[in-house]
C-alpha positions as CSV (number, residue, x, y, z in Angstrom):
1,M,0.0,0.0,0.0
2,D,1.5,3.3,-1.0
3,I,0.7,5.9,1.7
4,S,3.0,8.7,0.3
5,G,0.0,10.5,-1.3
6,L,-2.1,10.6,1.9
7,S,-2.7,13.8,3.8
8,I,-1.7,14.1,7.5
9,K,-5.4,13.7,8.5
10,E,-5.7,10.5,6.4
11,L,-2.5,9.2,7.9
12,E,-3.7,9.9,11.5
13,N,-7.0,8.2,10.7
14,L,-5.1,5.2,9.3
15,Q,-2.9,5.1,12.4
16,V,-6.0,4.9,14.7
17,S,-7.5,2.2,12.5
18,I,-4.3,0.2,12.6
19,T,-4.0,0.5,16.4
20,K,-7.6,-0.7,16.8
21,E,-7.1,-3.6,14.4
22,I,-3.9,-4.7,16.1
23,E,-5.7,-4.7,19.5
24,K,-8.7,-6.6,18.0
25,R,-6.4,-9.3,16.5
26,K,-4.4,-9.7,19.7
27,Q,-7.6,-10.3,21.7
28,T,-8.9,-12.7,19.1
29,G,-5.6,-14.5,19.0
30,K,-5.5,-14.9,22.8
31,A,-9.1,-16.2,22.9
32,D,-8.3,-18.7,20.1
33,A,-5.1,-19.9,21.8
34,L,-6.9,-20.2,25.2
35,K,-9.7,-22.2,23.5
36,K,-7.2,-24.6,21.9
37,A,-5.3,-25.0,25.2
38,R,-8.5,-25.9,27.0
39,Q,-9.4,-28.4,24.3
40,I,-6.0,-30.1,24.5
41,A,-6.2,-30.2,28.3
42,E,-9.8,-31.7,28.3
43,E,-8.7,-34.3,25.8
44,S,-6.1,-35.4,28.3
45,G,-8.6,-35.5,31.1
46,Y,-7.6,-32.3,32.9
47,T,-8.7,-28.7,33.2
48,L,-6.4,-26.0,32.0
49,E,-6.2,-24.6,35.6
50,E,-5.0,-28.0,36.9
51,L,-2.2,-28.1,34.3
52,L,-1.1,-24.6,35.1
53,G,-1.0,-25.2,38.8
54,G,-4.2,-23.4,39.7
55,K,-7.1,-24.9,41.6
56,P,-9.5,-27.2,39.7
57,A,-12.6,-25.5,38.5
58,S,-14.8,-27.3,41.1
59,S,-13.0,-25.6,44.0
60,A,-12.9,-22.2,42.4
61,T,-15.6,-20.7,44.7
62,K,-14.4,-19.2,47.9
63,K,-16.0,-20.0,51.2
64,P,-17.0,-17.1,53.4
65,V,-14.9,-16.4,56.4
66,A,-16.5,-16.7,59.8
67,I,-17.2,-13.6,61.8
68,K,-14.9,-13.3,64.8
69,Y,-15.9,-9.9,66.3
70,R,-19.2,-8.0,66.6
71,H,-19.9,-4.5,67.7
72,P,-21.5,-4.6,71.2
73,Q,-24.4,-2.3,70.3
74,K,-24.6,-2.4,66.5
75,N,-25.0,-6.0,65.5
76,E,-24.6,-5.2,61.8
77,L,-21.0,-4.1,62.4
78,T,-18.8,-7.2,62.2
79,W,-15.2,-8.2,61.4
80,T,-13.6,-11.4,60.5
81,G,-10.2,-10.5,62.0
82,R,-8.7,-10.3,58.5
83,G,-7.6,-7.3,56.5
84,K,-7.6,-3.7,57.7
85,T,-9.0,-3.2,61.2
86,P,-12.4,-1.4,61.0
87,K,-12.7,2.0,62.6
88,W,-15.1,0.8,65.3
89,V,-12.6,-1.9,66.4
90,S,-9.9,0.7,66.6
91,E,-12.1,2.9,68.7
92,W,-13.1,0.0,70.9
93,K,-9.4,-0.8,71.6
94,A,-8.5,2.9,72.1
95,A,-11.2,3.0,74.8
96,N,-9.2,0.2,76.6
97,G,-11.5,-2.5,75.3
98,S,-10.0,-5.9,74.6
99,L,-10.8,-8.0,71.5
100,D,-12.1,-10.7,73.9
101,G,-14.9,-8.3,74.9
102,I,-16.3,-8.1,71.3
103,A,-15.4,-11.7,70.3
104,V,-18.3,-13.8,68.8
105,K,-18.7,-16.9,71.0
């Protein structure tokens, strides 16, 4: 394709079109490769996740974590003891409260 006769605007439009087409083809290529890989794995009696070291598809769902702490007056405020400490727990501890005092039994 000879582009020497195109204007700057036409070249810019072509550049945008090319960028979009490249991205589209990359996505299509990835999807096709993933589909082929899954087919090969299934033909061998495995899931792709099992072969790649991930969890099998059947155990992909996470189980909820049990609540360990509950606000003494507001039952809807709970904490599992994981992640960032909620403000209400920090306030409880600052007021010389122990975690044992708000532990769910």
